[in-house]
C-alpha positions in Angstrom: 5.4 36.9 42.7 9.1 35.8 43.7 11.1 33.7 41.4 12.9 30.6 42.6 16.1 30.2 41.1 17.6 27.1 40.3 17.9 24.5 43.5 21.7 23.8 42.2 23.9 25.8 44.6 26.9 26.9 42.1 23.7 27.7 39.4 22.0 30.2 41.7 25.6 31.6 42.9 26.0 32.1 39.0 22.1 33.8 39.3 22.9 35.6 42.1 26.1 37.6 40.7 24.6 38.1 37.7 21.5 39.7 38.7 23.5 42.3 41.3 25.7 43.2 38.6 23.5 43.6 35.7 25.2 40.3 33.8 28.8 42.5 34.5 29.7 39.5 36.1 28.1 36.1 34.4 27.2 36.9 31.4 30.4 35.7 30.1 31.0 32.6 31.9 34.4 31.1 30.6 36.4 33.1 28.3 34.3 32.8 25.1 31.0 31.1 26.8 28.0 33.3 27.4 24.9 32.9 29.7 21.6 33.5 29.5 18.8 33.9 32.5 16.0 32.0 31.6 12.7 32.4 33.6 9.9 30.0 32.9 7.0 29.2 34.2 6.5 26.2 36.6 4.4 23.8 35.0 3.0 22.4 38.2 3.3 25.1 40.7 2.8 28.2 38.0 6.0 30.2 40.0 8.2 31.6 37.8 11.6 29.7 37.6 15.2 30.8 37.0 18.4 29.1 35.7 21.3 30.4 33.7 22.4 28.2 30.3 24.7 28.7 27.7 23.6 30.6 24.8 24.9 31.8 21.4 22.7 34.5 19.1 21.5 33.8 16.2 20.5 36.4 14.3 17.7 38.5 16.7 17.3 35.2 18.4 18.8 33.5 21.2 19.7 29.8 21.1 19.7 27.2 24.0 20.3 23.7 24.3 18.5 20.8 26.5 21.2 18.7 27.7 20.5 18.6 31.5 24.3 16.9 31.3 23.4 14.0 29.3 21.3 12.7 31.4 17.8 10.7 30.3 15.5 13.3 31.2 14.8 16.4 30.1 15.8 19.7 32.4 13.0 20.7 34.5 13.6 24.3 32.7 13.1 23.0 29.3 9.5 20.9 30.5 8.7 24.2 32.1 8.6 25.9 28.5 7.3 23.3 26.6 4.1 23.5 28.3 4.5 27.6 28.5 6.5 28.9 26.1 5.9 32.3 27.1 9.1 32.6 29.1 11.5 35.8 30.0 15.0 36.1 29.2 18.4 38.4 30.6 21.1 38.7 28.6 24.1 41.0 30.5 21.3 43.8 31.2 18.8 43.7 29.3 15.3 41.7 29.9 12.9 40.9 27.3 10.2 38.3 27.0 10.6 36.0 24.5 8.8 32.8 22.6 10.5 29.3 22.7 10.8 27.2 20.5 11.8 23.8 20.1 14.3 23.6 16.1 13.7 20.9 14.3 15.2 18.8 11.4 17.8 21.3 9.1 17.2 24.0 11.6 17.9 22.3 14.6 21.2 20.7 12.9 22.9 24.0 12.3 22.2 25.0 15.4 23.5 22.2 17.0 26.7 22.7 15.4 26.3 26.2 16.3 26.4 25.2 20.2 28.9 23.0 19.7 31.1 25.6 18.6 30.9 27.2 21.8 30.4 24.0 24.0 31.9 21.5 22.4 30.4 18.9 25.5 27.3 18.8 24.0 28.4 16.6 21.5 29.3 14.1 24.8 26.2 14.8 26.4 24.4 13.5 23.3 26.5 10.0 23.4 25.1 9.9 27.3 21.5 9.4 26.3 19.0 8.1 23.9 17.1 10.9 23.9 17.3 13.7 21.3 18.7 16.5 23.4 16.5 19.5 22.5 18.0 22.8 20.8 15.6 25.8 21.9 15.0 29.1 20.2 14.3 32.3 21.6 12.7 34.6 19.4 11.6 38.1 21.2 8.3 39.0 21.4 
């Protein structure tokens, strides 16, 4: 089944460059800001859906944030992995399967700070919404 990439034009172009160059272009999106490609299973369609997300490593795990730019609703990719936490990840040229889970409590607080080191706008996004923005841990399987 063919992967459906983000419907957002600039994200789709980023994904295309990332895939075509095995991450040579796109892994470092901006100086010091790295991205990975996350593929989830559509919660309604069952089809694979792919997007590009800022990440930070945390040991052998990868951490991402479901900010949706501070919108009141969670991003679709987060809703997908909440229903089916088995995902595929590409970091640079490396591809692997992972289990996604939402960080809670002290772990979330620590990882939130970690993610704000690479993308300080997450704090601004949190101020735009009443929902607690999820921090997601991707663990290899």
